N, C-alpha and C positions, 0 to 999 in steps of 0.2 A: 721414652716409654711406651710400651705398647697399647695401642688403642683398647685391645683386649686383654684384660687382666684374668690371670691364672682363676682366681676366685670370681670370676663375672658370674652374676647369675641367670638365669636363664632368661627371666623377663627383661632384664636390663638390656642383654643382647637383644632379643627380639626387637626391641623400641629402638635400640641404636641401627639396626638392622633396617627398618623401615626408612631412614634418611634415603634411599636408593630407590624406593618406590616409583619416584617421579622420572627417572633416566633409566633409558636402555642402554643395551651394551654399548661400551665403548667404542666397539668394534663397527656398530651403526650409525655412532657419530662420525666417525672417520668415514666410512663410506658415504654415507647420506648425501644428497643432492642439497646442502643449504646455502643460500646466496652468503657467501662471506663476506660481502660489501657492506650487507646491514649492521647497523649500529643499533646499541641501546643503551639509554641513560635513565637510570632509577634515583627519584629524589625523595627523600623523606622530611617532610616538615615536623615531623614529632607532634606536639601538640596540635587539636583542632583548630577551626575556623569560627569567628565570632556568627553567632545564628544570625542577628541583623546584619543586615549590607550585603553577607557574602552569598548565601546560597539563592538559586535563582526559585522564582514562584511555580513556574509551570516549565515541562518541559518543551522541547521544539527548537527551532532556528535563534540563536543568537542575534542573526541579523535584524530577525523580524521583533523579536520581543527585546532585545538589548540585553546589555551586560548590566549584572548589579553593580554597585558603589564599588564594593572592594575590588570587582574585578577588570572595571575597567582600564587600569594599566595595560591589560590583554586587548585592547581594541585594537593595536596592528596587525594583531594575528587572530581576528575575530573568525575569521571563515577554514583557520586551521585547528582550532582546538575541538576537543572534543570532551566533555565532562559528564561522567557518569555518575549517578547519584542514589542514595541510600542503600550502600551494601554491607555487608555484615560479615566481619571474620569470626565465623561460627567456631565457638569454645574458647574464642580467645577472652580472657578478663583483666588484661593490661591497663587498668583505668588511669595509670600514670606511665603509661610506654606507648608513644606514637608510633615507633619504627619497628621494635622488638620482633613482631609479627606480621609486619606487612607484607614482606617478600615471602614469608614461609606460607601463610595462609593454610596452617595446621598442619604443615609439613614439616620435615627435617632442613631439607636442603632449601637455599632461597632461591628466586628465579632468576637473579641475575646470574649466580652461580653456575644454576644451569645453563642459560643463556650462553654463559660465556665459553662451555663446551662444545657448543654447536658454532658461534659466530666468529670464535677468536681463533680459529685451527691455524691460521696461518700469521697471527700476530706475535708479538713478544710475551705479552702476559695474557692471562684467559677473561681476567677482568681486574679493574682498579676498586677497591674499595678505601672512600674517602669519608673518616666519621668524623663526627663533631668531637673536638677534643674534652668537651665537659659531660660526664655523666650526670642522669639527674636534669638533663636539657630538653626533657620533653619529648627523651626518644626511647627512655626506659635504660636499663643497663647496659645494655649492648649498643646495637645499631640494626642496620637493614641487613647486613650480609651474613649467612650461614653455610658452612661449609656440609660437604655430604655426609660426614659423621653425626653432623647434627651440632657442630661446637660452633660458636660465635666467631667470626674473624674481625680482629680488633682494627685491621684497616690503619690508614694512614691518618695521622691525629692533626698534622700542619701543614699548609699549603706549601711551604717551603721545604718540607719533606718530599712533598707530591713533585715539585719542582727537579729534587736531585732525582728521585727515583726516574723522571723522566728524562732529563737530561744531564744528569748529573754524570762524574767520572765513572767508566766502565769498570766493574771489579777485574782483578785478575783472574787467570783462566785456574790458578792454585784455588781461589776463594771458592770461585764456581764449583770446581770439583769437589772440593770438601763439603759443600751445601747438598751436592748429588750422593754423595757417600753417607751421609747423616740420613737423608731421606731413605735411599736403601737399604738401611740398617734398620730403619722403622718398618717399611716395606716387609721386609724378612722375618721381622718378629709377628708382625700382625699375622702373616700367612702362618706362621707355624702353630698359632696360637689359634688361630680360625680352624686350621686341620684337625687340630686336636678338641677344640670345643664341638667340631659337627659331630663327631662321633659320638657325643651326648645327650643329643637335643634330639626331640620327637621327629617323627617321618613328617609330619604334617608341617614343620617348622621349616623343612630343607629348601623349601621355596625362597622364603626369606633369605636363609643363608646364602643362596645362590646370589640374591640381590646384592646382599653384602658384598659380592666381591668385585660388584661393579665399583664401591668405592675404591677399592684395592685398584683396579685398572686405573679410575682417574689419576690416582698418586702414581702409578706409572707414565700416563701420558704426561703428567707435568714434569718427570724426570726428562722422558723425550724433547719434550720443549726445550728445557734448560740446556741439552746438549745442543740441539739445535740451533739456539741464537749464542752459543758460546763464543765465536769468533765475530759475531756481527754486532759492531759497534752502534751504541746510540746516536738517535739524530742530532743534530747542534739546535742548540738551543736558540728560539728565534728572538730573545731577549738576554743580557746579562743578568746574573742573579745580583741583588740589590738588598742589603737587611733592609732598608726604607721601603722597599716592594713590599714585603711580608709583614703585616701588623702585627703578626706575635711575636715576630724577633724585633722589631723596631719600637712596639710602644712599651713606655717604661713604667707606665701605671696600671699594667696588668689588665685593664679593658680593652681588649680589642675591638677595632672596628669592623664590625660584620658585615655590612655592604660592601666593603672594599675586597674583603678575603673571600667573599662569594662570588664576586665576580671576576676576581684571580682563578679561584676554583675553575669554574664554569670555561674560562678562557682556555685554563690547561687540559682540561678535560675533552675540549673541542681538538685543542693540538695532538693529544694524544692519538684521537681516533684519525685526525689526518695524516698523521706520520705512520697509520699503521700498528701502533705499539700496542693498542687492544681495541677491540669492538665493542665491548660492554664496560659499563663503570656505575658505580653507586656514590650518593651523596647523602650525607644526612647535615641537614642545615645547624648551623650555629645557633639557635635560637635566642640565646642570652647576648651575646656579641651583636645580634641584630638591634636587642632592645639598648645597648651601649651606641650603637650607631645615632637611635634616635634620642640619645640623653633621656632615657626611661628608667628610672633609677630601680623599678621594681623588680623583683624575681619571675620568670618568667613562668613559675609555677601560682604565683598570685596573680597574673595577667589573665593566666587559665581561668580564674573566677572571677570572670568578669563580671557577672549578673550582682556581685556586692556592691557596685558603685557607676554612675554614669562615668565618674573618670577613668575608671578601670575599662568600660566598655568600649570609648573614645581609643586609650590606647590600645587596646586588642586590636580594633577597627583599623589603626594605623599601622599596626604589625602586619595586619593580612594583605594590607593594600600595598607596603613596602616588600612582601615578600612576592605577590604577584608582580610587583614591577621586574623584580630580579628575575621571574621564571621570564618574563617578555625581553627580557637581557638577555636570557641563552637562548632562546627562539631565535632572536635576532642576529645573535653570533654566529648559530647555525646556518643560517641563512646566507652570511656573509661569505663564509668559508668554503672552498672549492674543495671537493673530494679526490683523490687520484683520478678519478673517471670522470673529471671535470663537473661533475655535478655538485651542487650544494650539499653540506652535510645533513643540512636538515633534511634533503629528499631522499637520503639514504639512511635516517634515523628515526628513531621510536622516541620520544620522552615521554615519561611517564613522573607524574607530580600528585603525591598523596600522603595520608596517615592512617592509623588505625581508629584514629579518633574524629570524632563529626563535631564537635563543640564542649567547651570544658573538661571533662572526663567520660563522656557518652560514648561508647565502644559500637553504638549503633547508628546505622543511617551516615555513613561518610562517604566522601567524594572521593573519584578516579579523576584525575584529567590527563590527559595525553595529546602529543603533537607530534608530527613527522611524518614525511611521505613512504617511510618504508612499509609500514602497515595500509597496504593497499585497500581495504576495504572498511576502514574506519569512516564513522559517519561525521563528517567534517562540520564545524560551525554549530554544533547543537549539542543542547544539555538532553540527556537520554536517562530514563528509569526504567529497571527491569519489572514485569508483570509481577513476579513475585515477590513480595515484602520483604522475605527474609533470603534475598539472593545471596548464596557465599562468595566471598572476593574472590575464593580460588576459582570459581567459574569463570570470573572475569581474566584472571589471568589463565587459565588453561585457552581462551580462546585468544587473548592476547599472543602466548606465545606460538600458537599455531598459526597466527595470522602473520607471523614474523617466518614463517616457514620451518619452526621446530615441532617435530612431529611426536608429541608425547599421546599417551592414552589418557592421563591422568595428573593431577598438580595439588600437593596439598590433601585438603579433604572435598573435592571437587566431587558434584553430586552429577554434575554434566557441564555444558556448555553455556554459555549467556549469548545472546544475539542482538539485545535492544540498541548496541553502538555499532552494529555492524550495518552497510550500506549494501 
């Protein structure tokens, strides 16, 4: 079905066309000098953190001020992490959605999808999207990743499916060609309807119409990538598939062991980076499954209202510590694995961890944690606070993307760049 219906309103068309505002032409992406060895992993926690025990009381060096109790699992990486506090996703009101708008920041395309067009030019997949299998898991209705058209990307819901995507049997050439044919059919329909619609819009809207064509070129790039990889086999799996390995397949009581599953996903994303299958990935954490691992019977939404009792507060703090322990696991894994250029994945990557919510259902003053050697100017080992108390999250994303060599003029609703976390 065409993205542009014949009876599409002028307003809805222009709104959808803004999906491409953050992206220059695909020709610029193809010809630009971007270090394709750089990787980016975006992790969404969903619901925020416990106000007590998690947030630092003052900005500055973690080594001098110490880590908060809930951040203590990150001690092995104390000089490698940077945390930006008190950010605001301007215009975002999703008080139950900690991931829906985190990578979009007021725009249409999410920054992982945007980054993938730059960093994964020589990889099989532009980006990997791994989503929590449960809606209403603190992430909102969808997840972290959004296409250039402003549509949510469902992504991979199970770690076993991620295994098969990375290391499973290769599709036949006929299957790939059929998918390419379908994409071309959709692309042709979009072009026809866009050309017809362009005759009806005002001259002032023509610039936005041209920006919409960038999304068309992005689909063309996807088709070219499919053709490029059609005869290249996937790498051999470093471990054999077993239903006992993947908890959602082996657990008969329906309660997934979230801690085990998250570690497996982190392992496979690291392997995807190492084997050159992609340089960009996003992962929404399965919050309810983490509580299952901790044998906490409360629903994650109830835990988010931890101020209701000391018992809920204790459980919320426990969850924070486990999530930081899992982040520490991922950072260690990235340090242990060598990239193709014999440097560690950590040295070539930027890992970003965050949420739209600070605590409970507050959409103001939430944190943004990052680590990795690919972003050279990061103020490592520090907690940083912007001077502007209403600094848009999009300003930090813009600075981060540029720091990774991705030359964009604007991202989402950014009003400029943010320098508090730059060394």
